[in-house]
PDB file of N, CA, C, O and CB in Angstrom:
ATOM      1  N   MET A   1      -0.218   4.346  -2.447  1.00  0.00           N
ATOM      2  CA  MET A   1      -1.083   3.216  -2.739  1.00  0.00           C
ATOM      3  C   MET A   1      -0.278   2.091  -3.411  1.00  0.00           C
ATOM      4  O   MET A   1      -0.540   0.913  -3.168  1.00  0.00           O
ATOM      5  CB  MET A   1      -2.262   3.659  -3.638  1.00  0.00           C
ATOM      6  N   GLU A   2       0.678   2.444  -4.237  1.00  0.00           N
ATOM      7  CA  GLU A   2       1.493   1.428  -4.904  1.00  0.00           C
ATOM      8  C   GLU A   2       2.299   0.602  -3.897  1.00  0.00           C
ATOM      9  O   GLU A   2       2.406  -0.616  -4.039  1.00  0.00           O
ATOM     10  CB  GLU A   2       2.439   2.089  -5.913  1.00  0.00           C
ATOM     11  N   VAL A   3       2.861   1.259  -2.886  1.00  0.00           N
ATOM     12  CA  VAL A   3       3.616   0.534  -1.850  1.00  0.00           C
ATOM     13  C   VAL A   3       2.694  -0.436  -1.139  1.00  0.00           C
ATOM     14  O   VAL A   3       3.069  -1.581  -0.887  1.00  0.00           O
ATOM     15  CB  VAL A   3       4.257   1.517  -0.831  1.00  0.00           C
ATOM     16  N   TYR A   4       1.481   0.015  -0.812  1.00  0.00           N
ATOM     17  CA  TYR A   4       0.507  -0.868  -0.166  1.00  0.00           C
ATOM     18  C   TYR A   4       0.236  -2.078  -1.056  1.00  0.00           C
ATOM     19  O   TYR A   4       0.262  -3.217  -0.591  1.00  0.00           O
ATOM     20  CB  TYR A   4      -0.813  -0.107   0.135  1.00  0.00           C
ATOM     21  N   LYS A   5      -0.021  -1.825  -2.326  1.00  0.00           N
ATOM     22  CA  LYS A   5      -0.338  -2.923  -3.254  1.00  0.00           C
ATOM     23  C   LYS A   5       0.807  -3.928  -3.344  1.00  0.00           C
ATOM     24  O   LYS A   5       0.578  -5.137  -3.371  1.00  0.00           O
ATOM     25  CB  LYS A   5      -0.651  -2.367  -4.649  1.00  0.00           C
ATOM     26  N   GLU A   6       2.034  -3.424  -3.391  1.00  0.00           N
ATOM     27  CA  GLU A   6       3.196  -4.303  -3.521  1.00  0.00           C
ATOM     28  C   GLU A   6       3.391  -5.209  -2.312  1.00  0.00           C
ATOM     29  O   GLU A   6       3.810  -6.356  -2.465  1.00  0.00           O
ATOM     30  CB  GLU A   6       4.441  -3.479  -3.736  1.00  0.00           C
ATOM     31  N   HIS A   7       3.095  -4.717  -1.120  1.00  0.00           N
ATOM     32  CA  HIS A   7       3.427  -5.454   0.101  1.00  0.00           C
ATOM     33  C   HIS A   7       2.239  -6.050   0.852  1.00  0.00           C
ATOM     34  O   HIS A   7       2.396  -7.046   1.558  1.00  0.00           O
ATOM     35  CB  HIS A   7       4.156  -4.561   1.013  1.00  0.00           C
ATOM     36  N   PHE A   8       1.055  -5.456   0.711  1.00  0.00           N
ATOM     37  CA  PHE A   8      -0.052  -5.854   1.579  1.00  0.00           C
ATOM     38  C   PHE A   8      -1.351  -6.197   0.856  1.00  0.00           C
ATOM     39  O   PHE A   8      -2.352  -6.486   1.512  1.00  0.00           O
ATOM     40  CB  PHE A   8      -0.319  -4.773   2.542  1.00  0.00           C
ATOM     41  N   GLU A   9      -1.362  -6.174  -0.453  1.00  0.00           N
ATOM     42  CA  GLU A   9      -2.590  -6.416  -1.203  1.00  0.00           C
ATOM     43  C   GLU A   9      -3.251  -7.726  -0.788  1.00  0.00           C
ATOM     44  O   GLU A   9      -2.629  -8.787  -0.852  1.00  0.00           O
ATOM     45  CB  GLU A   9      -2.299  -6.431  -2.697  1.00  0.00           C
ATOM     46  N   ASP A  10      -4.510  -7.653  -0.363  1.00  0.00           N
ATOM     47  CA  ASP A  10      -5.340  -8.811   0.013  1.00  0.00           C
ATOM     48  C   ASP A  10      -4.747  -9.667   1.128  1.00  0.00           C
ATOM     49  O   ASP A  10      -5.037 -10.861   1.205  1.00  0.00           O
ATOM     50  CB  ASP A  10      -5.567  -9.675  -1.192  1.00  0.00           C
ATOM     51  N   LYS A  11      -3.926  -9.082   1.990  1.00  0.00           N
ATOM     52  CA  LYS A  11      -3.392  -9.795   3.151  1.00  0.00           C
ATOM     53  C   LYS A  11      -3.952  -9.150   4.406  1.00  0.00           C
ATOM     54  O   LYS A  11      -4.105  -7.930   4.466  1.00  0.00           O
ATOM     55  CB  LYS A  11      -1.827  -9.778   3.165  1.00  0.00           C
ATOM     56  N   GLU A  12      -4.262  -9.972   5.418  1.00  0.00           N
ATOM     57  CA  GLU A  12      -4.707  -9.414   6.694  1.00  0.00           C
ATOM     58  C   GLU A  12      -3.534  -8.699   7.345  1.00  0.00           C
ATOM     59  O   GLU A  12      -2.398  -9.170   7.305  1.00  0.00           O
ATOM     60  CB  GLU A  12      -5.273 -10.524   7.634  1.00  0.00           C
ATOM     61  N   ILE A  13      -3.829  -7.563   7.939  1.00  0.00           N
ATOM     62  CA  ILE A  13      -2.800  -6.765   8.606  1.00  0.00           C
ATOM     63  C   ILE A  13      -3.102  -6.772  10.097  1.00  0.00           C
ATOM     64  O   ILE A  13      -4.131  -6.254  10.531  1.00  0.00           O
ATOM     65  CB  ILE A  13      -2.748  -5.296   8.043  1.00  0.00           C
ATOM     66  N   PHE A  14      -2.203  -7.362  10.880  1.00  0.00           N
ATOM     67  CA  PHE A  14      -2.347  -7.407  12.332  1.00  0.00           C
ATOM     68  C   PHE A  14      -1.426  -6.354  12.927  1.00  0.00           C
ATOM     69  O   PHE A  14      -0.209  -6.420  12.756  1.00  0.00           O
ATOM     70  CB  PHE A  14      -2.019  -8.830  12.898  1.00  0.00           C
ATOM     71  N   THR A  15      -2.002  -5.386  13.625  1.00  0.00           N
ATOM     72  CA  THR A  15      -1.211  -4.305  14.212  1.00  0.00           C
ATOM     73  C   THR A  15      -1.983  -3.677  15.367  1.00  0.00           C
ATOM     74  O   THR A  15      -3.092  -4.102  15.691  1.00  0.00           O
ATOM     75  CB  THR A  15      -0.858  -3.233  13.144  1.00  0.00           C
ATOM     76  N   ASP A  16      -1.386  -2.664  15.983  1.00  0.00           N
ATOM     77  CA  ASP A  16      -2.054  -2.030  17.123  1.00  0.00           C
ATOM     78  C   ASP A  16      -3.115  -1.029  16.660  1.00  0.00           C
ATOM     79  O   ASP A  16      -3.182  -0.663  15.487  1.00  0.00           O
ATOM     80  CB  ASP A  16      -1.023  -1.326  18.018  1.00  0.00           C
ATOM     81  N   LYS A  17      -3.924  -0.609  17.600  1.00  0.00           N
ATOM     82  CA  LYS A  17      -5.072   0.247  17.332  1.00  0.00           C
ATOM     83  C   LYS A  17      -4.680   1.570  16.661  1.00  0.00           C
ATOM     84  O   LYS A  17      -5.382   2.045  15.769  1.00  0.00           O
ATOM     85  CB  LYS A  17      -5.808   0.528  18.623  1.00  0.00           C
ATOM     86  N   LYS A  18      -3.570   2.157  17.085  1.00  0.00           N
ATOM     87  CA  LYS A  18      -3.134   3.441  16.536  1.00  0.00           C
ATOM     88  C   LYS A  18      -2.824   3.327  15.043  1.00  0.00           C
ATOM     89  O   LYS A  18      -3.214   4.193  14.259  1.00  0.00           O
ATOM     90  CB  LYS A  18      -1.900   3.950  17.292  1.00  0.00           C
ATOM     91  N   VAL A  19      -2.128   2.269  14.652  1.00  0.00           N
ATOM     92  CA  VAL A  19      -1.787   2.056  13.237  1.00  0.00           C
ATOM     93  C   VAL A  19      -3.048   1.758  12.434  1.00  0.00           C
ATOM     94  O   VAL A  19      -3.201   2.243  11.313  1.00  0.00           O
ATOM     95  CB  VAL A  19      -0.764   0.897  13.083  1.00  0.00           C
ATOM     96  N   ILE A  20      -3.948   0.964  13.001  1.00  0.00           N
ATOM     97  CA  ILE A  20      -5.205   0.658  12.321  1.00  0.00           C
ATOM     98  C   ILE A  20      -5.979   1.943  12.041  1.00  0.00           C
ATOM     99  O   ILE A  20      -6.531   2.100  10.952  1.00  0.00           O
ATOM    100  CB  ILE A  20      -6.058  -0.312  13.165  1.00  0.00           C
ATOM    101  N   CYS A  21      -6.028   2.852  12.990  1.00  0.00           N
ATOM    102  CA  CYS A  21      -6.734   4.124  12.798  1.00  0.00           C
ATOM    103  C   CYS A  21      -6.118   4.931  11.660  1.00  0.00           C
ATOM    104  O   CYS A  21      -6.839   5.534  10.865  1.00  0.00           O
ATOM    105  CB  CYS A  21      -6.715   4.947  14.091  1.00  0.00           C
ATOM    106  N   LYS A  22      -4.798   4.944  11.579  1.00  0.00           N
ATOM    107  CA  LYS A  22      -4.120   5.670  10.504  1.00  0.00           C
ATOM    108  C   LYS A  22      -4.399   5.022   9.149  1.00  0.00           C
ATOM    109  O   LYS A  22      -4.611   5.723   8.159  1.00  0.00           O
ATOM    110  CB  LYS A  22      -2.604   5.722  10.764  1.00  0.00           C
ATOM    111  N   LEU A  23      -4.400   3.698   9.100  1.00  0.00           N
ATOM    112  CA  LEU A  23      -4.709   3.003   7.854  1.00  0.00           C
ATOM    113  C   LEU A  23      -6.157   3.236   7.439  1.00  0.00           C
ATOM    114  O   LEU A  23      -6.440   3.420   6.256  1.00  0.00           O
ATOM    115  CB  LEU A  23      -4.439   1.506   8.000  1.00  0.00           C
ATOM    116  N   MET A  24      -7.066   3.231   8.397  1.00  0.00           N
ATOM    117  CA  MET A  24      -8.474   3.511   8.091  1.00  0.00           C
ATOM    118  C   MET A  24      -8.621   4.894   7.482  1.00  0.00           C
ATOM    119  O   MET A  24      -9.327   5.070   6.489  1.00  0.00           O
ATOM    120  CB  MET A  24      -9.340   3.395   9.357  1.00  0.00           C
ATOM    121  N   LYS A  25      -7.957   5.874   8.075  1.00  0.00           N
ATOM    122  CA  LYS A  25      -8.012   7.235   7.540  1.00  0.00           C
ATOM    123  C   LYS A  25      -7.452   7.277   6.126  1.00  0.00           C
ATOM    124  O   LYS A  25      -8.023   7.927   5.251  1.00  0.00           O
ATOM    125  CB  LYS A  25      -7.237   8.205   8.447  1.00  0.00           C
ATOM    126  N   PHE A  26      -6.332   6.585   5.897  1.00  0.00           N
ATOM    127  CA  PHE A  26      -5.730   6.545   4.564  1.00  0.00           C
ATOM    128  C   PHE A  26      -6.719   5.969   3.550  1.00  0.00           C
ATOM    129  O   PHE A  26      -6.919   6.549   2.482  1.00  0.00           O
ATOM    130  CB  PHE A  26      -4.430   5.709   4.580  1.00  0.00           C
ATOM    131  N   PHE A  27      -7.340   4.831   3.878  1.00  0.00           N
ATOM    132  CA  PHE A  27      -8.284   4.205   2.958  1.00  0.00           C
ATOM    133  C   PHE A  27      -9.512   5.077   2.733  1.00  0.00           C
ATOM    134  O   PHE A  27     -10.022   5.149   1.615  1.00  0.00           O
ATOM    135  CB  PHE A  27      -8.706   2.843   3.485  1.00  0.00           C
ATOM    136  N   LEU A  28      -9.994   5.742   3.786  1.00  0.00           N
ATOM    137  CA  LEU A  28     -11.138   6.648   3.637  1.00  0.00           C
ATOM    138  C   LEU A  28     -10.782   7.834   2.744  1.00  0.00           C
ATOM    139  O   LEU A  28     -11.596   8.262   1.926  1.00  0.00           O
ATOM    140  CB  LEU A  28     -11.612   7.149   5.013  1.00  0.00           C
ATOM    141  N   ASP A  29      -9.580   8.361   2.897  1.00  0.00           N
ATOM    142  CA  ASP A  29      -9.125   9.453   2.033  1.00  0.00           C
ATOM    143  C   ASP A  29      -9.051   8.986   0.579  1.00  0.00           C
ATOM    144  O   ASP A  29      -9.438   9.718  -0.332  1.00  0.00           O
ATOM    145  CB  ASP A  29      -7.746   9.979   2.498  1.00  0.00           C
ATOM    146  N   CYS A  30      -8.558   7.779   0.367  1.00  0.00           N
ATOM    147  CA  CYS A  30      -8.495   7.223  -0.988  1.00  0.00           C
ATOM    148  C   CYS A  30      -9.891   7.113  -1.590  1.00  0.00           C
ATOM    149  O   CYS A  30     -10.090   7.440  -2.760  1.00  0.00           O
ATOM    150  CB  CYS A  30      -7.813   5.843  -0.976  1.00  0.00           C
ATOM    151  N   TYR A  31     -10.842   6.660  -0.809  1.00  0.00           N
ATOM    152  CA  TYR A  31     -12.225   6.540  -1.269  1.00  0.00           C
ATOM    153  C   TYR A  31     -12.818   7.914  -1.558  1.00  0.00           C
ATOM    154  O   TYR A  31     -13.459   8.119  -2.588  1.00  0.00           O
ATOM    155  CB  TYR A  31     -13.079   5.802  -0.227  1.00  0.00           C
ATOM    156  N   GLU A  32     -12.600   8.843  -0.648  1.00  0.00           N
ATOM    157  CA  GLU A  32     -13.134  10.199  -0.791  1.00  0.00           C
ATOM    158  C   GLU A  32     -12.613  10.871  -2.068  1.00  0.00           C
ATOM    159  O   GLU A  32     -13.327  11.652  -2.697  1.00  0.00           O
ATOM    160  CB  GLU A  32     -12.766  11.047   0.438  1.00  0.00           C
ATOM    161  N   ASN A  33     -11.371  10.565  -2.445  1.00  0.00           N
ATOM    162  CA  ASN A  33     -10.760  11.176  -3.619  1.00  0.00           C
ATOM    163  C   ASN A  33     -10.867  10.301  -4.875  1.00  0.00           C
ATOM    164  O   ASN A  33     -10.182  10.529  -5.872  1.00  0.00           O
ATOM    165  CB  ASN A  33      -9.309  11.477  -3.334  1.00  0.00           C
ATOM    166  N   ASN A  34     -11.740   9.298  -4.797  1.00  0.00           N
ATOM    167  CA  ASN A  34     -12.050   8.431  -5.942  1.00  0.00           C
ATOM    168  C   ASN A  34     -10.871   7.598  -6.447  1.00  0.00           C
ATOM    169  O   ASN A  34     -10.811   7.262  -7.630  1.00  0.00           O
ATOM    170  CB  ASN A  34     -12.563   9.267  -7.066  1.00  0.00           C
ATOM    171  N   TYR A  35      -9.943   7.267  -5.564  1.00  0.00           N
ATOM    172  CA  TYR A  35      -8.845   6.367  -5.938  1.00  0.00           C
ATOM    173  C   TYR A  35      -9.265   4.906  -5.818  1.00  0.00           C
ATOM    174  O   TYR A  35      -8.737   4.041  -6.516  1.00  0.00           O
ATOM    175  CB  TYR A  35      -7.612   6.632  -5.061  1.00  0.00           C
ATOM    176  N   ILE A  36     -10.224   4.637  -4.921  1.00  0.00           N
ATOM    177  CA  ILE A  36     -10.754   3.286  -4.755  1.00  0.00           C
ATOM    178  C   ILE A  36     -12.274   3.372  -4.685  1.00  0.00           C
ATOM    179  O   ILE A  36     -12.832   4.426  -4.378  1.00  0.00           O
ATOM    180  CB  ILE A  36     -10.171   2.597  -3.474  1.00  0.00           C
ATOM    181  N   THR A  37     -12.935   2.260  -4.973  1.00  0.00           N
ATOM    182  CA  THR A  37     -14.399   2.202  -4.922  1.00  0.00           C
ATOM    183  C   THR A  37     -14.858   1.775  -3.522  1.00  0.00           C
ATOM    184  O   THR A  37     -14.055   1.357  -2.688  1.00  0.00           O
ATOM    185  CB  THR A  37     -14.946   1.219  -5.998  1.00  0.00           C
ATOM    186  N   LYS A  38     -16.151   1.889  -3.293  1.00  0.00           N
ATOM    187  CA  LYS A  38     -16.698   1.488  -1.991  1.00  0.00           C
ATOM    188  C   LYS A  38     -16.452   0.007  -1.697  1.00  0.00           C
ATOM    189  O   LYS A  38     -16.051  -0.317  -0.580  1.00  0.00           O
ATOM    190  CB  LYS A  38     -18.195   1.780  -1.940  1.00  0.00           C
ATOM    191  N   PRO A  39     -16.675  -0.908  -2.650  1.00  0.00           N
ATOM    192  CA  PRO A  39     -16.381  -2.321  -2.353  1.00  0.00           C
ATOM    193  C   PRO A  39     -14.910  -2.554  -1.993  1.00  0.00           C
ATOM    194  O   PRO A  39     -14.605  -3.359  -1.112  1.00  0.00           O
ATOM    195  CB  PRO A  39     -16.752  -3.191  -3.550  1.00  0.00           C
ATOM    196  N   VAL A  40     -14.000  -1.849  -2.674  1.00  0.00           N
ATOM    197  CA  VAL A  40     -12.574  -1.986  -2.359  1.00  0.00           C
ATOM    198  C   VAL A  40     -12.307  -1.437  -0.960  1.00  0.00           C
ATOM    199  O   VAL A  40     -11.559  -2.041  -0.191  1.00  0.00           O
ATOM    200  CB  VAL A  40     -11.697  -1.247  -3.414  1.00  0.00           C
ATOM    201  N   LEU A  41     -12.909  -0.303  -0.626  1.00  0.00           N
ATOM    202  CA  LEU A  41     -12.772   0.271   0.718  1.00  0.00           C
ATOM    203  C   LEU A  41     -13.221  -0.724   1.777  1.00  0.00           C
ATOM    204  O   LEU A  41     -12.509  -0.955   2.754  1.00  0.00           O
ATOM    205  CB  LEU A  41     -13.585   1.570   0.840  1.00  0.00           C
ATOM    206  N   MET A  42     -14.389  -1.310   1.590  1.00  0.00           N
ATOM    207  CA  MET A  42     -14.915  -2.251   2.574  1.00  0.00           C
ATOM    208  C   MET A  42     -13.996  -3.469   2.705  1.00  0.00           C
ATOM    209  O   MET A  42     -13.800  -3.984   3.806  1.00  0.00           O
ATOM    210  CB  MET A  42     -16.338  -2.694   2.185  1.00  0.00           C
ATOM    211  N   ASN A  43     -13.439  -3.922   1.595  1.00  0.00           N
ATOM    212  CA  ASN A  43     -12.512  -5.052   1.622  1.00  0.00           C
ATOM    213  C   ASN A  43     -11.265  -4.686   2.430  1.00  0.00           C
ATOM    214  O   ASN A  43     -10.833  -5.450   3.293  1.00  0.00           O
ATOM    215  CB  ASN A  43     -12.122  -5.475   0.182  1.00  0.00           C
ATOM    216  N   LYS A  44     -10.694  -3.523   2.148  1.00  0.00           N
ATOM    217  CA  LYS A  44      -9.476  -3.087   2.850  1.00  0.00           C
ATOM    218  C   LYS A  44      -9.726  -2.972   4.347  1.00  0.00           C
ATOM    219  O   LYS A  44      -8.910  -3.432   5.145  1.00  0.00           O
ATOM    220  CB  LYS A  44      -8.983  -1.736   2.293  1.00  0.00           C
ATOM    221  N   LEU A  45     -10.833  -2.369   4.738  1.00  0.00           N
ATOM    222  CA  LEU A  45     -11.138  -2.214   6.166  1.00  0.00           C
ATOM    223  C   LEU A  45     -11.339  -3.572   6.830  1.00  0.00           C
ATOM    224  O   LEU A  45     -11.017  -3.738   8.006  1.00  0.00           O
ATOM    225  CB  LEU A  45     -12.392  -1.343   6.361  1.00  0.00           C
ATOM    226  N   GLY A  46     -11.866  -4.540   6.090  1.00  0.00           N
ATOM    227  CA  GLY A  46     -12.068  -5.880   6.620  1.00  0.00           C
ATOM    228  C   GLY A  46     -10.785  -6.657   6.853  1.00  0.00           C
ATOM    229  O   GLY A  46     -10.779  -7.644   7.589  1.00  0.00           O
ATOM    230  N   LEU A  47      -9.693  -6.216   6.228  1.00  0.00           N
ATOM    231  CA  LEU A  47      -8.408  -6.903   6.380  1.00  0.00           C
ATOM    232  C   LEU A  47      -7.612  -6.410   7.581  1.00  0.00           C
ATOM    233  O   LEU A  47      -6.595  -7.009   7.931  1.00  0.00           O
ATOM    234  CB  LEU A  47      -7.585  -6.731   5.131  1.00  0.00           C
ATOM    235  N   LEU A  48      -8.054  -5.335   8.213  1.00  0.00           N
ATOM    236  CA  LEU A  48      -7.327  -4.775   9.365  1.00  0.00           C
ATOM    237  C   LEU A  48      -7.744  -5.505  10.638  1.00  0.00           C
ATOM    238  O   LEU A  48      -8.929  -5.581  10.963  1.00  0.00           O
ATOM    239  CB  LEU A  48      -7.594  -3.244   9.505  1.00  0.00           C
ATOM    240  N   LYS A  49      -6.763  -6.035  11.349  1.00  0.00           N
ATOM    241  CA  LYS A  49      -7.017  -6.803  12.575  1.00  0.00           C
ATOM    242  C   LYS A  49      -6.143  -6.258  13.710  1.00  0.00           C
ATOM    243  O   LYS A  49      -4.952  -6.007  13.526  1.00  0.00           O
ATOM    244  CB  LYS A  49      -6.737  -8.326  12.348  1.00  0.00           C
ATOM    245  N   GLU A  50      -6.746  -6.083  14.864  1.00  0.00           N
ATOM    246  CA  GLU A  50      -6.008  -5.582  16.031  1.00  0.00           C
ATOM    247  C   GLU A  50      -5.284  -6.722  16.740  1.00  0.00           C
ATOM    248  O   GLU A  50      -5.852  -7.789  16.972  1.00  0.00           O
ATOM    249  CB  GLU A  50      -6.963  -4.870  17.012  1.00  0.00           C
ATOM    250  N   ASP A  51      -4.006  -6.474  17.083  1.00  0.00           N
ATOM    251  CA  ASP A  51      -3.221  -7.449  17.861  1.00  0.00           C
ATOM    252  C   ASP A  51      -3.785  -7.611  19.237  1.00  0.00           C
ATOM    253  O   ASP A  51      -3.258  -8.388  20.033  1.00  0.00           O
ATOM    254  CB  ASP A  51      -1.761  -7.028  17.953  1.00  0.00           C
TER     255      ASP A  51
END
């Protein structure tokens, strides 16, 4: 999560569908384990954009 924060915090991420799916899973796992809140989860998912 720290690497993400350092490089991608609040920036739109444009990538292919496969990478987006992996990032979605990562963010969902973070939410499930109480590392992030639901509003933060929704924000992160909103920043993912498919090329």
